C-alpha positions as CSV (number, residue, x, y, z in Angstrom):
1,M,52.0,-102.9,70.8
2,K,51.8,-104.5,67.5
3,R,48.5,-104.9,65.1
4,Y,47.1,-108.0,63.8
5,K,44.5,-109.2,61.4
6,I,42.8,-112.1,62.7
7,T,40.6,-114.2,60.5
8,I,38.4,-116.8,62.2
9,I,36.4,-119.3,60.2
10,F,33.8,-121.2,61.9
11,K,32.6,-124.8,61.3
12,D,29.5,-123.6,59.9
13,G,31.4,-121.6,57.2
14,T,30.7,-118.1,58.8
15,R,33.9,-115.9,58.7
16,S,34.9,-113.1,61.1
17,E,37.9,-110.7,60.2
18,N,39.1,-108.7,62.9
19,L,41.9,-106.1,63.6
20,V,43.5,-106.3,67.1
21,T,46.3,-104.3,68.8
22,A,48.2,-106.5,71.4
23,R,51.8,-107.4,72.4
24,N,51.9,-110.6,70.4
25,R,49.9,-113.1,68.6
26,K,48.8,-115.1,71.5
27,D,47.6,-111.9,73.3
28,A,45.9,-110.8,70.1
29,V,43.7,-113.9,70.0
30,A,43.1,-113.9,73.6
31,R,41.9,-110.1,73.3
32,L,39.5,-111.0,70.5
33,M,38.2,-113.9,72.2
34,N,37.3,-111.9,75.4
35,N,35.5,-109.1,73.4
36,E,31.9,-109.0,74.2
37,H,31.0,-108.0,70.5
38,F,32.9,-111.1,69.2
39,R,31.4,-113.4,71.7
40,T,28.0,-112.2,70.9
41,F,28.9,-112.7,67.1
42,S,30.3,-116.2,67.8
43,D,27.4,-117.2,69.9
44,G,29.3,-120.3,70.9
45,K,29.9,-121.6,67.3
46,A,32.9,-124.0,66.9
47,V,35.9,-122.6,65.3
48,D,37.5,-124.4,62.3
49,S,40.5,-122.3,61.8
50,I,42.4,-119.1,63.1
51,D,44.7,-117.0,60.9
52,V,46.7,-114.3,62.5
53,K,48.9,-112.0,60.5
54,P,50.8,-109.2,61.7
55,I,49.9,-105.5,60.0
56,P,52.9,-103.5,59.8
57,I,52.6,-100.0,61.2
58,E,53.4,-97.4,58.8
59,P,55.5,-94.6,60.1
60,V,53.9,-91.1,60.7
61,D,54.3,-88.3,58.0
62,D,56.2,-86.0,60.4
63,T,56.2,-83.0,57.9
64,R,52.6,-82.4,59.0
65,F,53.5,-81.6,62.6
66,T,54.8,-78.6,64.2
67,V,56.2,-78.3,67.8
68,R,56.8,-74.8,69.4
69,T,57.1,-73.2,72.9
70,I,54.0,-71.2,74.2
71,R,55.0,-67.8,74.7
72,N,53.1,-66.8,77.8
73,K,53.3,-70.1,79.6
74,S,56.9,-71.0,80.6
75,G,58.0,-74.6,80.2
76,W,54.9,-75.4,78.1
77,Y,54.8,-76.7,74.3
78,I,52.3,-77.0,71.8
79,V,52.2,-79.5,68.9
80,E,49.8,-78.9,65.9
81,D,48.6,-81.4,63.2
82,S,48.4,-79.0,60.0
83,V,46.1,-81.8,58.5
84,T,43.3,-81.9,61.0
85,G,44.3,-78.9,62.7
86,I,44.3,-80.7,66.2
87,R,46.7,-79.3,68.7
88,V,47.9,-80.7,71.9
89,E,49.6,-78.5,74.7
90,W,51.8,-80.0,77.6
91,K,54.1,-79.1,80.2
92,R,57.7,-80.1,79.7
93,G,58.6,-83.5,81.2
94,M,54.7,-83.9,82.4
95,Y,53.2,-85.0,78.9
96,N,51.0,-87.6,80.6
97,E,49.8,-85.6,83.4
98,T,49.4,-82.3,81.5
99,N,48.4,-82.8,77.9
100,R,45.3,-81.0,76.7
101,P,44.0,-81.7,73.3
102,L,42.6,-78.5,71.5
103,H,40.2,-79.4,68.7
104,P,39.7,-77.4,65.6
105,P,36.5,-75.2,65.2
106,E,35.1,-77.7,62.6
107,E,33.9,-81.0,63.6
108,L,35.8,-84.2,62.7
109,P,34.9,-87.7,62.7
110,A,35.8,-89.4,65.9
111,L,38.1,-91.8,64.3
112,E,40.0,-89.2,62.5
113,V,40.4,-87.4,65.8
114,A,41.6,-90.7,67.6
115,T,44.0,-91.4,64.8
116,S,45.5,-87.9,64.7
117,L,46.0,-88.0,68.5
118,R,47.6,-91.4,68.3
119,E,50.0,-90.0,65.5
120,I,51.0,-86.9,67.4
121,G,52.1,-89.0,70.4
122,E,54.1,-91.4,68.0
123,Y,55.6,-88.3,66.5
124,L,56.5,-86.6,69.7
125,Y,57.8,-90.0,71.3
126,S,60.1,-90.3,68.1
127,N,61.3,-87.0,67.8
128,F,60.8,-85.1,71.0
129,R,61.2,-87.6,73.8
130,D,63.1,-85.2,76.0
131,L,60.1,-82.8,76.1
132,L,57.6,-85.6,77.3
């Protein structure tokens, strides 16, 4: 999936800037137009112009992640994000079925947790695909 910044200018002069994840530009615009919040905001206003720009996805800083086996669980692994303290454990070859996020003791903002979990997945896919 790719990320896009979509800027829509309506005929009445109002402007809407949105970040959308989609396969391509056409899908990005379709996803935005079908979004309930966007439809409420636009309220049937006529569109003057739509500008869609790709947003480059920056590579994940892989120095902050540590992957190791779990000693008392054969075939299980754990990855830890040293910045957020979030850990994810999973059974080898069954990541989607068995992954279990373990949150740090302190509360983190939901967006930070979601970003960390996404980056953990990207890191594992790029570097440890054989374990997933």
